[in-house]
C-alpha positions as CSV (number, residue, x, y, z in Angstrom):
1,M,18.9,0.7,25.5
2,T,20.5,3.5,23.9
3,G,23.4,1.0,22.3
4,F,20.8,-0.6,20.4
5,F,19.1,2.1,18.5
6,D,22.9,3.5,17.7
7,A,23.4,-0.2,16.4
8,F,20.3,0.1,14.5
9,F,20.9,3.2,12.6
10,S,24.6,2.3,12.2
11,P,25.3,1.1,8.7
12,N,28.2,-0.9,10.7
13,F,25.0,-3.3,11.5
14,P,23.2,-4.1,8.8
15,F,21.7,-7.5,10.2
16,I,20.5,-5.2,13.0
17,R,17.9,-4.2,10.4
18,S,17.7,-6.9,9.2
19,A,16.2,-8.7,12.4
20,F,14.0,-5.9,12.7
21,F,12.3,-6.2,10.1
22,A,12.1,-10.0,10.0
23,G,10.6,-9.3,13.6
24,L,7.8,-6.9,12.0
25,L,7.1,-9.3,9.2
26,S,6.7,-12.4,11.6
27,A,4.3,-10.6,14.1
28,I,1.8,-10.6,11.0
29,L,2.3,-14.6,10.9
30,F,1.8,-14.8,14.3
31,G,-0.4,-13.1,14.6
32,V,-3.0,-14.0,12.2
33,L,-2.2,-17.6,12.1
34,G,-1.8,-17.8,16.0
35,A,-5.1,-16.5,16.9
36,M,-6.6,-19.0,14.4
37,V,-4.2,-21.9,15.9
38,T,-5.1,-20.8,20.0
39,V,-8.8,-20.4,19.4
40,R,-9.5,-23.7,17.2
41,R,-6.9,-25.1,20.1
42,I,-4.9,-27.0,18.1
43,A,-1.4,-25.3,19.3
44,S,-0.3,-29.2,19.6
45,L,-0.9,-29.9,16.7
46,A,1.2,-27.1,15.2
47,G,4.0,-27.9,18.3
48,A,4.7,-31.4,16.5
49,V,4.4,-30.2,12.8
50,S,7.0,-27.7,14.3
51,H,9.4,-30.2,15.9
52,A,9.5,-32.5,13.2
53,V,10.5,-30.0,10.9
54,L,14.2,-31.3,12.7
55,G,14.0,-34.7,10.8
56,G,14.1,-32.5,7.6
57,I,16.2,-30.1,8.4
58,G,18.7,-33.0,9.2
59,M,17.7,-35.3,6.4
60,A,18.7,-32.3,4.0
61,L,21.8,-31.6,5.5
62,Y,23.3,-35.4,5.4
63,L,22.0,-36.3,1.8
64,S,23.8,-32.7,0.4
65,A,26.7,-33.6,2.8
66,A,27.0,-37.0,1.3
67,K,26.7,-35.8,-2.1
68,I,23.8,-37.8,-2.8
69,I,21.8,-34.7,-3.3
70,P,24.4,-32.0,-4.0
71,G,23.7,-28.3,-2.3
72,F,20.3,-29.9,-0.7
73,P,19.0,-26.8,1.4
74,P,17.7,-27.9,4.6
75,I,14.3,-25.4,4.3
76,A,13.6,-27.8,1.7
77,G,13.7,-30.6,3.8
78,A,12.1,-29.0,6.4
79,L,9.1,-28.2,4.1
80,I,8.8,-31.9,3.2
81,F,8.9,-33.1,6.7
82,A,6.4,-30.1,7.8
83,L,3.8,-30.6,5.1
84,L,3.8,-34.6,6.0
85,S,3.8,-34.2,9.4
86,A,0.8,-31.4,9.2
87,L,-1.4,-33.7,6.1
88,V,-0.3,-37.2,8.5
89,I,-2.3,-35.4,12.1
90,G,-4.7,-34.2,10.1
91,A,-5.9,-36.9,8.4
92,V,-5.7,-38.5,11.8
93,S,-7.4,-35.6,13.8
94,L,-10.6,-36.1,11.4
95,K,-10.7,-39.7,10.8
96,A,-9.9,-41.0,14.2
97,K,-10.0,-38.8,17.3
98,Q,-9.2,-40.9,19.7
99,R,-5.6,-41.7,18.8
100,E,-4.9,-37.7,17.6
101,D,-2.4,-37.3,21.1
102,T,-1.0,-40.6,20.3
103,V,-0.1,-39.6,16.7
104,I,0.9,-36.2,18.1
105,N,3.1,-37.3,20.3
106,A,5.0,-39.9,17.8
107,I,5.2,-37.7,15.1
108,W,7.0,-34.7,17.6
109,A,9.5,-37.4,19.2
110,I,10.4,-39.0,15.7
111,G,10.7,-36.2,13.6
112,M,13.2,-34.6,16.1
113,S,15.0,-38.2,16.8
114,I,15.1,-38.9,13.2
115,G,16.7,-35.2,13.1
116,I,19.4,-36.1,15.3
117,L,20.4,-38.8,13.9
118,F,20.9,-37.8,10.1
119,M,23.0,-35.0,12.0
120,A,25.2,-37.6,13.7
121,K,26.3,-39.2,10.3
122,T,26.5,-35.9,8.3
123,A,30.5,-35.5,7.8
124,G,31.4,-32.2,10.1
125,Y,30.5,-30.7,13.1
126,T,26.4,-30.4,12.7
127,D,25.0,-28.5,15.6
128,P,21.3,-28.6,16.1
129,S,20.9,-26.2,18.8
130,S,21.1,-23.5,15.8
131,Y,18.4,-25.0,14.3
132,L,16.2,-25.9,18.2
133,F,16.7,-21.7,19.4
134,G,17.6,-20.3,16.0
135,N,19.3,-16.7,15.4
136,I,17.6,-13.5,14.6
137,L,20.8,-12.0,13.6
138,L,21.2,-14.3,10.9
139,I,18.0,-13.5,9.1
140,S,19.2,-13.0,4.9
141,N,17.5,-11.0,2.5
142,W,16.1,-14.0,0.8
143,D,14.5,-15.2,4.3
144,L,12.7,-11.7,4.2
145,L,11.3,-11.9,0.9
146,L,9.8,-15.1,1.5
147,M,7.9,-14.0,4.6
148,G,7.2,-10.8,3.2
149,I,5.3,-13.4,0.1
150,L,4.2,-15.6,3.2
151,D,2.2,-12.3,4.2
152,V,0.7,-11.2,1.5
153,V,-0.8,-14.8,0.8
154,V,-2.0,-15.4,4.5
155,L,-3.5,-12.0,4.6
156,F,-5.3,-12.7,1.9
157,L,-6.6,-16.1,2.7
158,A,-7.7,-14.7,6.1
159,W,-10.0,-12.1,4.5
160,R,-11.1,-13.9,1.7
161,F,-11.9,-17.3,3.7
162,Y,-12.6,-15.1,7.1
163,P,-16.6,-16.2,7.1
164,Q,-15.6,-19.5,7.1
165,L,-12.7,-19.5,9.5
166,K,-15.2,-17.4,12.4
167,A,-17.4,-20.2,11.6
168,C,-15.1,-23.0,12.3
169,A,-13.3,-21.4,14.7
170,F,-16.3,-20.8,17.1
171,D,-19.2,-24.0,15.9
172,E,-17.4,-26.2,14.0
173,E,-20.8,-28.3,13.9
174,F,-22.8,-25.9,12.5
175,A,-20.7,-24.7,10.5
176,R,-20.5,-28.1,9.0
177,V,-24.5,-28.2,8.4
178,R,-24.5,-24.5,7.0
179,G,-22.1,-26.3,4.2
180,V,-19.0,-24.7,5.2
181,P,-16.4,-27.3,4.2
182,T,-14.4,-27.7,7.5
183,N,-12.3,-30.0,6.7
184,M,-11.0,-28.5,4.3
185,I,-10.2,-25.3,5.9
186,F,-8.7,-27.3,9.2
187,L,-6.0,-29.5,6.7
188,G,-5.4,-25.6,4.5
189,L,-4.9,-24.2,8.4
190,L,-2.8,-27.2,8.9
191,T,-0.9,-26.7,5.7
192,V,-0.2,-22.5,6.0
193,T,0.7,-23.0,9.2
194,A,3.5,-25.9,8.4
195,I,4.8,-23.7,5.4
196,A,5.0,-20.7,8.1
197,I,6.7,-22.4,11.0
198,V,9.3,-23.5,8.5
199,L,10.0,-19.6,7.6
200,L,9.6,-18.9,11.1
201,Q,12.0,-21.3,13.0
202,T,14.9,-19.3,11.4
203,F,13.8,-16.4,13.4
204,V,13.2,-17.9,16.8
205,G,13.8,-22.0,16.4
206,I,11.8,-24.9,15.8
207,V,11.5,-25.3,19.6
208,M,10.7,-21.2,20.6
209,V,7.9,-21.0,17.3
210,I,5.2,-22.7,19.3
211,A,5.3,-20.4,21.9
212,M,5.3,-17.1,19.5
213,L,2.4,-18.7,17.7
214,T,0.6,-19.2,20.8
215,L,1.6,-16.4,23.5
216,P,0.9,-13.2,21.6
217,A,-2.5,-14.5,20.7
218,G,-3.3,-15.6,24.1
219,T,-2.4,-12.3,25.2
220,A,-4.8,-11.0,22.5
221,G,-7.3,-13.2,24.0
222,Y,-8.2,-10.6,27.0
223,F,-8.6,-7.9,25.3
224,A,-10.3,-8.6,21.2
225,R,-13.9,-9.3,21.2
226,S,-13.8,-10.7,17.8
227,L,-11.4,-13.1,15.5
228,G,-10.7,-10.3,13.7
229,G,-9.4,-8.0,16.6
230,M,-7.9,-11.1,18.1
231,M,-5.9,-11.1,15.1
232,L,-5.3,-7.6,14.4
233,I,-3.8,-7.2,18.6
234,S,-1.8,-10.6,18.0
235,C,-0.3,-8.6,15.2
236,V,0.6,-5.8,17.3
237,F,1.8,-7.6,20.3
238,S,3.7,-10.1,17.9
239,A,5.7,-7.0,16.7
240,L,6.2,-5.4,20.2
241,F,7.5,-8.5,21.5
242,S,10.0,-9.3,19.0
243,T,11.1,-5.3,19.0
244,G,11.3,-5.5,22.4
245,G,13.0,-8.9,22.8
246,L,15.5,-8.3,20.3
247,A,16.7,-4.4,22.2
248,L,17.0,-6.5,25.0
249,G,19.1,-8.9,24.0
250,W,21.6,-7.0,21.9
251,S,21.8,-4.4,25.5
252,F,22.4,-7.4,27.6
253,D,24.2,-9.6,25.0
254,L,21.5,-12.1,25.5
255,P,19.9,-14.3,22.8
256,A,17.7,-12.9,21.1
257,G,15.0,-15.6,20.3
258,A,15.0,-16.3,24.2
259,M,14.3,-12.8,25.3
260,I,11.2,-12.8,22.9
261,V,9.8,-15.5,23.9
262,I,10.5,-14.6,27.2
263,L,9.0,-11.0,27.1
264,A,5.7,-12.7,25.4
265,G,5.6,-15.0,28.5
266,I,5.9,-12.6,31.4
267,V,3.6,-9.9,29.5
268,F,1.0,-13.0,28.6
269,L,1.2,-14.1,32.6
270,T,1.1,-10.4,33.8
271,A,-2.6,-10.3,31.5
272,G,-3.6,-13.3,32.9
273,V,-3.3,-12.4,36.8
274,V,-4.4,-8.9,35.9
275,R,-7.6,-10.4,34.8
276,V,-8.5,-13.3,37.3
277,I,-7.9,-10.2,40.0
278,R,-10.0,-7.7,38.1
279,N,-12.7,-11.1,38.1
280,R,-12.8,-11.4,41.4
281,K,-13.4,-7.9,42.2
282,H,-16.4,-7.6,40.0
283,G,-17.6,-10.9,41.8
284,K,-17.2,-13.2,38.2
């Protein structure tokens, strides 16, 4: 672990500090959005969007390499696919609930398959694993800026619409009767989550981003007594997991993204086991 802190303060390893700050900035997104995703039980929807993003990345790489749209950035293609996927899934969830699972699985599989096909036809070698699993050590200053901007937007929206978010999360039918625009809030949540997923996939990758949207929030759920408390505790857990996983990955020469998720998973499962044992002792 000493090696990590030496590298952190060394001027020769600026990417370590960038990765550290990326972990803190992304913790806000993972914490706030993760709490909503977990409470609303829409993790599968967020998972479909995160995997469909690969289709947009592959499309952008192909269009750029083939000179059809020169310089088309992968993040733009990912954003297009993420938003389209979120809108389609949201519309189906609201209008045809019985077909929701089918559409989610279809978008999940089709999006990834489109990405692989585009990458296979892209001139030169394109490794999808870099997008699937990410690399926090490659975070750029531009990524940090975008994360910071999205953090501000998400925090503002969570503060401004907290009563509506809380009402929709715990009793959507009652909220609708009281005049809360539940459908708009649901679509807005999916849209913001889709945008966050595009940015966060550079942090832990497409495959792992859904784990970080659910594990810290799930762990926070064992301790929180309100939605706001869950958001706050989830942010703290996300920051701890990110920093701890980065340190362990650097110290043992292992992928940092994978270590972050493994650490989050261990803490989540441990907290769950402790809760079960405690409930049995108290006869619950």
